[in-house]
N, C-alpha and C positions, 0 to 999 in steps of 0.2 A: 707398091702400098706396104709399110709394117702394119703388124697385127694390131698395134697401138692405135693408129690411125683410122685403121678400117672401125676398130669399137667405139672410138670417139665419134666418127661419121656416123655410125647407127645411131647414138645416143643423141646426139643434135640433130638426126632427122626425125626425130619423135616428138620433140619439143612441141611443135604445133599440134600434134596430136594429143598429148597431154593436156595442153591448154583448153581444146576444144572440149575434151571428156570432161573435165575437174570445175572448167568455169561456165561453160555454155551448156553442159549436159547433153551434149551430141554423141549419140550410142554408137554411129558408125566410128567416130574417131575413138570410141572404146574398143571396138574390134580390132582397128589398126595398132592401137597401144597394144594389146594381147598378142597379135601377130608379131609387131617387134619384139616384145619381150621373148617371145620365144625362139628367134632368130638371136636375140642377145643371150640365152641361155646355151642354144647350140654352137656358137661363136666362142663363147668364153670355155666351153667343155672342148672344143677342138683345140684351142690354144694351151690349155692345160695338158692335153696328152701331148702337143707337141713340144710344151718345155720340159715336161717329164722325160721323153725320148731325147730330146739333147742333153738333158743332163746324165742322164744312164749312159749314153754314148761317150761323152766326155770322163766318166769316172769309170767305166769298165776295164780301160787298158791300166789305168793308172792301181786300180781295187784288187787287181786278179794277183800281182806277185806280192802286196802286202799280205792277202789271203794265206796264200801259199808258204809263206815265211811263217806267219804265225802258226799254222797247223803243223809245221814240218820240226819247228823248234820244242814245242812240248813233247814230242815224241822221242827226239833225240835226248833230250833231259831225262826221262823215264827210263829209256835203254842204260844210259851211262850212271844212274844213279846207283843201280845194284851192284855194278861193278866196283864203283868205288866203295860203297860200305864194306864190301867182302876185304877190300886189301886194308883200309882202314879202321879195322876190329880194335876195339877197346882194350887195353891190357887188364888183366887181371889183379886184383888188390890181394897182398897177403895177410 
């Protein structure tokens, strides 16, 4: 079962307890609602972590070469700039 289905099932399972607590003022149903909401919070955090990890592992191989290329290019440009400046000295005016 996928994560979205688990989340939906949990929310739907709490519907009866919400009705009992808010409409009939059943305190025990309120306790079950609070427990279910805590489970929902925990489940949401697990899903967030899973999504972030999947996202990071998918981006890691693609991001590494780009980062290395960006770091190498400015260093090469800095080294080349002083040499080019020496060769292309401006001529003096008379």
